[in-house]
Each structure stands twice: as C-alpha cells, then as structure tokens.
LOLOZA-181825 format. One record per atom (N, C-alpha, C): residue in three letters; z, x, y; atom name. Coordinates in nm, 3 decimals. Each point is the difference from the previous one (the first is absolute). Example, Ala and Ser with C-alpha at 12.3 -4.5 7.8 and 13.67 -1.06 7.14 Angstrom:
NODE   resn         Z         X         Y   name
NODE    ALA     0.780     1.319    -0.569      N
NODE    ALA     0.000    -0.089     0.119     CA
NODE    ALA     0.000     0.090     0.120      C
NODE    SER    -0.072    -0.035     0.105      N
NODE    SER     0.006     0.082     0.119     CA
NODE    SER     0.073    -0.077     0.109      C
***
This chain:
NODE   resn         Z         X         Y   name
NODE    UNK     1.938    22.967     9.573      N
NODE    UNK     0.197     0.055     0.034     CA
NODE    UNK     0.107    -0.078     0.062      C
NODE    UNK     0.095    -0.032    -0.042      N
NODE    UNK     0.070    -0.142     0.111     CA
NODE    UNK    -0.017     0.011     0.137      C
NODE    UNK     0.081    -0.081     0.042      N
NODE    UNK     0.032    -0.005     0.162     CA
NODE    UNK     0.090     0.057     0.002      C
NODE    UNK     0.018     0.045     0.137      N
NODE    UNK     0.148     0.070    -0.003     CA
NODE    UNK     0.103     0.000     0.003      C
NODE    UNK     0.019    -0.112     0.023      N
NODE    UNK     0.161    -0.074    -0.012     CA
NODE    UNK     0.000     0.006    -0.177      C
NODE    UNK    -0.125     0.003    -0.088      N
NODE    UNK     0.058     0.022    -0.116     CA
NODE    UNK     0.009     0.112    -0.086      C
NODE    UNK    -0.021     0.097     0.084      N
NODE    UNK     0.003     0.172    -0.037     CA
NODE    UNK     0.114     0.054    -0.018      C
NODE    UNK     0.082    -0.096     0.020      N
NODE    UNK     0.177     0.027    -0.027     CA
NODE    UNK     0.046     0.043    -0.151      C
NODE    UNK     0.043     0.145    -0.024      N
NODE    UNK     0.051    -0.028    -0.143     CA
NODE    UNK     0.140    -0.055    -0.031      C
NODE    UNK     0.066    -0.041     0.124      N
NODE    UNK     0.133    -0.080    -0.009     CA
NODE    UNK    -0.043    -0.155    -0.053      C
NODE    UNK    -0.120    -0.032    -0.004      N
NODE    UNK    -0.026    -0.158    -0.039     CA
NODE    UNK     0.007     0.030    -0.186      C
NODE    UNK     0.040    -0.127    -0.048      N
NODE    UNK    -0.010     0.043    -0.191     CA
NODE    UNK    -0.112    -0.071    -0.011      C
NODE    UNK    -0.054     0.039    -0.117      N
NODE    UNK    -0.173     0.023    -0.014     CA
NODE    UNK     0.023    -0.146    -0.151      C
NODE    UNK    -0.063    -0.065    -0.044      N
NODE    UNK    -0.001    -0.090    -0.105     CA
NODE    UNK    -0.174     0.020    -0.070      C
NODE    UNK     0.003     0.053    -0.124      N
NODE    UNK    -0.126    -0.040    -0.053     CA
NODE    UNK    -0.010    -0.110    -0.099      C
NODE    UNK    -0.100    -0.041     0.017      N
NODE    UNK    -0.046    -0.200     0.005     CA
NODE    UNK    -0.130     0.075    -0.067      C
NODE    UNK    -0.051    -0.104    -0.144      N
NODE    UNK    -0.054    -0.012    -0.030     CA
NODE    UNK    -0.101    -0.175     0.075      C
NODE    UNK    -0.137     0.010     0.019      N
NODE    UNK    -0.048    -0.073     0.041     CA
NODE    UNK    -0.044    -0.071    -0.066      C
NODE    UNK    -0.019    -0.145    -0.003      N
NODE    UNK    -0.064    -0.106    -0.108     CA
NODE    UNK    -0.166     0.116    -0.016      C
NODE    UNK    -0.084     0.043     0.017      N
NODE    UNK    -0.125     0.090    -0.007     CA
NODE    UNK     0.050     0.112    -0.130      C
NODE    UNK     0.114    -0.012     0.022      N
NODE    UNK     0.071     0.181    -0.134     CA
NODE    UNK    -0.005     0.121     0.091      C
NODE    UNK    -0.028    -0.040     0.128      N
NODE    UNK     0.049     0.175     0.086     CA
NODE    UNK     0.177    -0.003     0.013      C
NODE    UNK     0.016     0.120     0.051      N
NODE    UNK     0.135     0.029     0.029     CA
NODE    UNK    -0.004     0.032     0.166      C
NODE    UNK     0.074    -0.081     0.041      N
NODE    UNK     0.030     0.048     0.180     CA
NODE    UNK     0.128     0.034    -0.006      C
NODE    UNK    -0.018     0.042     0.157      N
NODE    UNK     0.125     0.065     0.062     CA
NODE    UNK     0.031    -0.112     0.124      C
NODE    UNK     0.084    -0.077    -0.073      N
NODE    UNK     0.109    -0.068     0.150     CA
NODE    UNK     0.073     0.021     0.080      C
NODE    UNK     0.044     0.041     0.086      N
NODE    UNK     0.066    -0.011     0.068     CA
NODE    UNK     0.165    -0.090     0.057      C
NODE    UNK     0.057     0.025    -0.026      N
NODE    UNK     0.144    -0.103    -0.009     CA
NODE    UNK     0.066    -0.004     0.151      C
NODE    UNK     0.003    -0.110     0.043      N
NODE    UNK     0.044    -0.068     0.156     CA
NODE    UNK     0.141     0.072     0.012      C
NODE    UNK     0.046     0.044     0.041      N
NODE    UNK     0.131     0.049     0.113     CA
NODE    UNK     0.076    -0.120     0.012      C
NODE    UNK     0.117    -0.044    -0.078      N
NODE    UNK     0.103    -0.108     0.036     CA
NODE    UNK     0.077     0.108     0.145      C
NODE    UNK     0.052    -0.151     0.093      N
NODE    UNK     0.175     0.051     0.074     CA
NODE    UNK     0.087     0.051    -0.043      C
NODE    UNK     0.063     0.109     0.052      N
NODE    UNK     0.148     0.017    -0.060     CA
NODE    UNK     0.143    -0.147    -0.006      C
NODE    UNK     0.073    -0.031    -0.100      N
NODE    UNK     0.046    -0.118     0.024     CA
NODE    UNK     0.076    -0.002     0.109      C
NODE    UNK    -0.061    -0.139     0.095      N
NODE    UNK     0.130    -0.044     0.141     CA
NODE    UNK     0.191     0.068    -0.003      C
NODE    UNK     0.042     0.039     0.072      N
NODE    UNK     0.144     0.029    -0.004     CA
NODE    UNK     0.024    -0.057     0.113      C
NODE    UNK     0.163    -0.008    -0.025      N
NODE    UNK     0.111    -0.082     0.063     CA
NODE    UNK    -0.002     0.109     0.137      C
NODE    UNK    -0.012    -0.124     0.130      N
NODE    UNK     0.001     0.108     0.126     CA
NODE    UNK     0.128     0.086    -0.007      C
NODE    UNK     0.131    -0.025    -0.072      N
NODE    UNK     0.079     0.071     0.030     CA
NODE    UNK     0.105     0.106    -0.064      C
NODE    UNK    -0.034    -0.059    -0.143      N
NODE    UNK     0.076     0.091    -0.108     CA
NODE    UNK    -0.113     0.077    -0.047      C
NODE    UNK    -0.131    -0.048    -0.062      N
NODE    UNK    -0.160     0.069    -0.009     CA
NODE    UNK     0.012    -0.029    -0.177      C
NODE    UNK     0.116    -0.135    -0.069      N
NODE    UNK    -0.087    -0.013    -0.088     CA
NODE    UNK    -0.104    -0.105    -0.020      C
NODE    UNK    -0.091    -0.004    -0.151      N
NODE    UNK    -0.105    -0.064    -0.011     CA
NODE    UNK     0.036    -0.158     0.027      C
NODE    UNK    -0.111    -0.118     0.068      N
NODE    UNK     0.021    -0.116     0.034     CA
NODE    UNK    -0.020    -0.059    -0.094      C
NODE    UNK     0.063    -0.111    -0.015      N
NODE    UNK     0.012    -0.113    -0.140     CA
NODE    UNK    -0.126    -0.078     0.047      C
NODE    UNK    -0.079    -0.082    -0.097      N
NODE    UNK    -0.126    -0.091     0.039     CA
NODE    UNK    -0.134     0.085     0.075      C
NODE    UNK    -0.013     0.089     0.028      N
NODE    UNK    -0.082     0.050     0.052     CA
NODE    UNK    -0.046     0.123    -0.093      C
NODE    UNK    -0.191    -0.037    -0.058      N
NODE    UNK    -0.010     0.076    -0.051     CA
NODE    UNK    -0.102     0.155     0.005      C
NODE    UNK    -0.029     0.105    -0.079      N
NODE    UNK    -0.051     0.035     0.072     CA
NODE    UNK    -0.132     0.014     0.021      C
NODE    UNK    -0.075    -0.014     0.098      N
NODE    UNK    -0.155    -0.050     0.005     CA
NODE    UNK    -0.077     0.107     0.088      C
NODE    UNK    -0.150     0.003    -0.045      N
NODE    UNK    -0.095     0.064     0.087     CA
NODE    UNK     0.058    -0.097     0.171      C
NODE    UNK    -0.089     0.048     0.041      N
NODE    UNK    -0.004    -0.017     0.156     CA
NODE    UNK    -0.084    -0.139     0.039      C
NODE    UNK    -0.109    -0.061    -0.132      N
NODE    UNK    -0.072    -0.034     0.062     CA
NODE    UNK     0.074    -0.175    -0.079      C
NODE    UNK     0.053     0.034    -0.158      N
NODE    UNK     0.101    -0.096    -0.023     CA
NODE    UNK     0.055    -0.035     0.073      C
NODE    UNK     0.096     0.090     0.095      N
NODE    UNK     0.134    -0.031     0.099     CA
NODE    UNK    -0.060    -0.084     0.129      C
NODE    UNK    -0.107     0.019    -0.023      N
NODE    UNK    -0.087    -0.097     0.145     CA
NODE    UNK    -0.053    -0.128    -0.104      C
NODE    UNK    -0.032    -0.039    -0.080      N
NODE    UNK     0.017    -0.111    -0.075     CA
NODE    UNK     0.039    -0.079    -0.108      C
NODE    UNK     0.113     0.006     0.029      N
NODE    UNK     0.090    -0.075    -0.073     CA
NODE    UNK     0.109     0.002    -0.028      C
NODE    UNK     0.097     0.037     0.088      N
NODE    UNK     0.154     0.039    -0.070     CA
NODE    UNK     0.085    -0.057     0.160      C
NODE    UNK     0.122    -0.078    -0.107      N
NODE    UNK     0.029     0.006     0.124     CA
NODE    UNK     0.151     0.018    -0.014      C
NODE    UNK     0.078     0.094     0.092      N
NODE    UNK     0.161     0.049    -0.005     CA
NODE    UNK     0.092    -0.149    -0.011      C
NODE    UNK     0.098     0.073    -0.077      N
NODE    UNK     0.116    -0.130     0.004     CA
NODE    UNK     0.016    -0.069     0.150      C
NODE    UNK     0.030    -0.121    -0.071      N
NODE    UNK    -0.011    -0.087     0.114     CA
NODE    UNK     0.154    -0.062     0.089      C
NODE    UNK     0.130     0.113    -0.025      N
NODE    UNK     0.106     0.030     0.070     CA
NODE    UNK    -0.018     0.088     0.190      C
NODE    UNK     0.097    -0.012     0.042      N
NODE    UNK    -0.041     0.070     0.112     CA
NODE    UNK     0.008     0.190    -0.027      C
NODE    UNK    -0.059     0.052     0.046      N
NODE    UNK    -0.042     0.133     0.000     CA
NODE    UNK    -0.076     0.046    -0.119      C
NODE    UNK    -0.037    -0.177    -0.087      N
NODE    UNK    -0.052     0.104    -0.094     CA
NODE    UNK    -0.147     0.054    -0.009      C
NODE    UNK    -0.007     0.146    -0.102      N
NODE    UNK    -0.102     0.062     0.013     CA
NODE    UNK     0.034     0.157     0.009      C
NODE    UNK     0.171    -0.019     0.155      N
NODE    UNK     0.007     0.065     0.055     CA
NODE    UNK     0.089     0.058    -0.050      C
NODE    UNK     0.149    -0.072    -0.052      N
NODE    UNK     0.116     0.078    -0.027     CA
NODE    UNK     0.016    -0.062    -0.163      C
NODE    UNK     0.100     0.028    -0.021      N
NODE    UNK     0.024    -0.058    -0.162     CA
NODE    UNK     0.147    -0.048     0.026      C
NODE    UNK     0.038    -0.077    -0.099      N
NODE    UNK     0.016    -0.094    -0.012     CA
NODE    UNK     0.175     0.017     0.054      C
NODE    UNK     0.029     0.138    -0.049      N
NODE    UNK     0.158     0.030     0.007     CA
NODE    UNK    -0.008     0.022     0.170      C
NODE    UNK    -0.056     0.051     0.012      N
NODE    UNK    -0.001     0.107     0.137     CA
NODE    UNK     0.017    -0.175     0.078      C
NODE    UNK    -0.088    -0.063    -0.049      N
NODE    UNK    -0.016    -0.109     0.144     CA
NODE    UNK     0.108    -0.100    -0.054      C
NODE    UNK     0.116    -0.036    -0.080      N
NODE    UNK     0.112    -0.057    -0.021     CA
NODE    UNK     0.058     0.116     0.127      C
NODE    UNK     0.016     0.127    -0.018      N
NODE    UNK     0.101     0.090     0.088     CA
NODE    UNK    -0.062    -0.037     0.110      C
NODE    UNK    -0.072     0.002     0.039      N
NODE    UNK    -0.019    -0.010     0.128     CA
NODE    UNK     0.008    -0.115     0.062      C
NODE    UNK    -0.029    -0.099    -0.059      N
NODE    UNK     0.043    -0.243     0.021     CA
NODE    UNK     0.182     0.069     0.045      C
NODE    UNK     0.050     0.042    -0.113      N
NODE    UNK     0.128    -0.007     0.005     CA
NODE    UNK     0.072     0.057     0.131      C
NODE    UNK    -0.041     0.141     0.039      N
NODE    UNK     0.036     0.069     0.148     CA
NODE    UNK    -0.035    -0.046     0.054      C
NODE    UNK    -0.127    -0.055     0.066      N
NODE    UNK    -0.042    -0.137     0.041     CA
NODE    UNK     0.054    -0.075     0.114      C
NODE    UNK     0.072    -0.095    -0.108      N
NODE    UNK     0.070    -0.110     0.034     CA
NODE    UNK     0.184     0.035    -0.068      C
NODE    UNK     0.025     0.110    -0.049      N
NODE    UNK     0.160     0.076     0.089     CA
NODE    UNK    -0.022     0.064     0.123      C
NODE    UNK    -0.090    -0.031     0.070      N
NODE    UNK    -0.046     0.070     0.104     CA
NODE    UNK     0.036    -0.119     0.136      C
NODE    UNK    -0.084    -0.100    -0.076      N
NODE    UNK    -0.009    -0.111     0.091     CA
NODE    UNK     0.155    -0.074     0.025      C
NODE    UNK     0.040    -0.041    -0.154      N
NODE    UNK     0.110    -0.084    -0.017     CA
NODE    UNK     0.095     0.048    -0.045      C
NODE    UNK     0.091     0.127     0.112      N
NODE    UNK     0.095     0.047    -0.099     CA
NODE    UNK     0.123    -0.096     0.013      C
NODE    UNK     0.076     0.082    -0.122      N
NODE    UNK     0.109    -0.059     0.036     CA
NODE    UNK     0.120    -0.043     0.027      C
***
C-alpha cells in the first residue's frame, strides 16, 4: 500500500515498463504554479514552473531590482512614479 501522501487521487499516475518487463505505476510529482507579478498578477518572465525541490537547487531570478517579484512593466511604472515624486519639474 502506498504511503498516505501518495494515496491522493489528484496526483497523476503513469504506467511504466521496467527493464524486467513488469508494468508499474509511478506517481508524478506536482509542480508549483507559475510565479506571478505582485501588482498585476501576470506570469513572470524568466522564472520556470518547478517543483519545490528544483526551486531550492538551482534557479536564479532575473538580476534586476525586484526580479522574481515584479514584472518588467510594473517595475518600470514604479520607478517612473518614484523619480517623478523625488525630482518634480
């Protein structure tokens, strides 16, 4: 019997033929949802959809300010509004 975490019917099951010729059921690991912008909720560019383990082991967000948190359009609008507030005409 599978362990309790694998008993859920929402996980996908794949039938795989082993080298010995048997058919076994393997359970696919779920991936996280696509990261979204904190302001406009659009999917972020440059960040792949990964499993939690893959996220910890080797993904770097974009190297710009707020990379991995804001999309490029929202970042640009926020920077423009900040500069206009600091340096009024």
